[in-house]
VMD Tcl script that draws the C-alpha trace (Angstrom):
set ca {
  {-5.92 28.40 -13.62}
  {-3.69 27.34 -10.84}
  {-6.43 28.19 -8.34}
  {-8.51 25.90 -10.21}
  {-6.02 23.38 -10.52}
  {-5.33 23.41 -6.31}
  {-8.93 22.94 -5.83}
  {-9.35 20.02 -8.59}
  {-6.75 18.59 -6.15}
  {-8.28 19.17 -2.91}
  {-11.49 17.29 -4.01}
  {-9.62 14.69 -5.22}
  {-7.59 14.17 -2.05}
  {-10.99 14.39 -0.38}
  {-12.95 11.61 -2.21}
  {-10.04 9.65 -2.00}
  {-10.33 9.50 1.44}
  {-13.77 8.94 1.41}
  {-13.23 5.64 -0.97}
  {-10.75 4.78 1.72}
  {-13.00 4.75 4.26}
  {-15.81 3.09 2.82}
  {-14.33 0.37 0.66}
  {-13.48 -2.83 2.19}
  {-10.20 -2.67 3.73}
  {-9.05 -5.81 2.13}
  {-9.53 -4.85 -1.73}
  {-8.02 -1.33 -0.53}
  {-4.88 -2.97 0.61}
  {-4.77 -5.41 -2.27}
  {-4.56 -2.78 -4.80}
  {-2.44 -0.03 -3.57}
  {0.15 -2.69 -2.72}
  {-0.62 -3.80 -6.53}
  {-0.22 -0.29 -7.16}
  {2.97 0.10 -5.14}
  {4.62 -2.76 -6.79}
  {3.62 -1.44 -10.98}
  {5.89 1.88 -12.20}
  {3.53 4.85 -12.98}
  {3.82 4.05 -16.71}
  {1.77 0.96 -16.87}
  {-1.53 2.97 -15.76}
  {-1.94 4.15 -19.75}
  {0.72 7.17 -19.30}
  {1.52 9.91 -17.24}
  {-0.68 9.62 -14.03}
  {1.66 11.03 -11.68}
  {4.27 13.70 -12.45}
  {6.85 11.22 -11.07}
  {7.88 8.22 -10.06}
  {8.06 9.46 -6.42}
  {5.16 11.43 -6.42}
  {3.07 7.93 -7.19}
  {5.02 6.35 -4.98}
  {4.28 8.94 -1.77}
  {0.55 8.89 -2.57}
  {0.04 5.27 -2.61}
  {2.16 5.55 0.68}
  {0.00 8.09 2.26}
  {-3.50 6.10 1.55}
  {-1.58 2.48 2.91}
  {-0.90 4.81 5.93}
  {-4.07 6.13 6.54}
  {-5.31 2.37 6.40}
  {-2.64 0.81 8.62}
  {-3.60 3.32 11.48}
  {-7.30 1.55 11.05}
  {-5.83 -1.82 11.57}
  {-6.85 -2.27 15.06}
  {-10.45 -1.30 14.16}
  {-10.77 -3.53 11.23}
  {-8.15 -6.55 11.97}
  {-10.78 -9.14 12.78}
  {-13.14 -8.38 9.59}
  {-9.98 -8.33 7.59}
  {-9.19 -11.40 5.00}
  {-5.57 -12.01 6.44}
  {-4.54 -14.45 4.12}
  {-5.34 -12.14 1.31}
  {-3.31 -9.14 2.93}
  {-0.05 -11.47 3.63}
  {-0.39 -12.76 -0.13}
  {-0.16 -9.36 -1.27}
  {2.57 -8.37 0.50}
  {4.25 -11.65 -0.51}
  {3.51 -10.20 -4.11}
  {5.23 -7.29 -3.34}
  {8.19 -8.67 -1.81}
  {9.26 -10.87 -4.42}
  {8.74 -8.31 -7.45}
  {11.10 -5.73 -5.23}
  {14.44 -6.66 -6.33}
  {17.21 -6.76 -4.02}
  {19.03 -4.32 -5.79}
  {15.90 -1.41 -5.43}
  {16.29 -2.07 -2.28}
  {19.34 -1.99 -1.15}
  {20.37 1.26 -3.88}
  {17.99 4.26 -2.67}
  {16.66 5.93 -5.57}
  {14.01 9.16 -6.08}
  {11.62 7.00 -4.31}
  {14.35 5.43 -1.74}
  {12.89 2.36 0.54}
  {10.08 4.29 1.32}
  {7.83 1.48 -0.57}
  {9.87 -1.49 1.72}
  {9.43 0.41 4.75}
  {5.37 0.90 4.46}
  {4.82 -3.16 4.05}
  {7.37 -3.81 6.96}
  {5.29 -1.47 9.28}
  {1.99 -2.93 7.85}
  {3.56 -6.47 8.89}
  {4.89 -5.16 12.03}
  {1.23 -3.24 12.97}
  {-0.47 -7.02 12.23}
  {2.24 -8.69 14.18}
  {1.79 -6.14 17.08}
  {-2.09 -7.29 16.83}
  {-2.30 -11.25 16.30}
  {0.85 -12.13 17.94}
  {2.01 -15.64 17.32}
  {-1.12 -16.22 15.51}
  {-0.15 -14.54 12.72}
  {1.50 -17.80 11.32}
  {-1.92 -19.32 11.15}
  {-3.12 -16.94 8.12}
  {0.22 -17.69 5.98}
  {-1.63 -20.55 4.48}
  {-1.88 -18.74 1.01}
  {1.71 -17.61 0.50}
  {4.00 -20.42 -0.96}
  {6.94 -21.72 1.13}
  {9.57 -22.58 -1.38}
}
mol new
graphics top color blue
foreach p $ca { graphics top sphere $p radius 0.5 }
foreach p [lrange $ca 0 end-1] q [lrange $ca 1 end] { graphics top cylinder $p $q radius 0.2 }
display resetview
């Protein structure tokens, strides 16, 4: 039974990677960032064994997408991605960011990494893609 569970988990991981490779990065970033904002029980019960496992899985997917940014940056909807990042930052309370828990600061660090890579690739032109992000 444990062997079957391990094989099933490997198959799901391979399927997830194939979906990430073939989906539009815009949608993938947006969905994964929204998953990162939501607690695991908002997905209809126990999707993952713990919030940390949920966060780790989403972060691994985001790392994979971020590594592909250099090749997809020109076709990516940068305004939409920056708006998704803005929504993540709005829902992250200062206390949650400042007080490490079992998840720690990994979600915030991941978002900062995405912003760093985008800024490195786009340079000062990134400011031109902030049109959908509220300024107040």
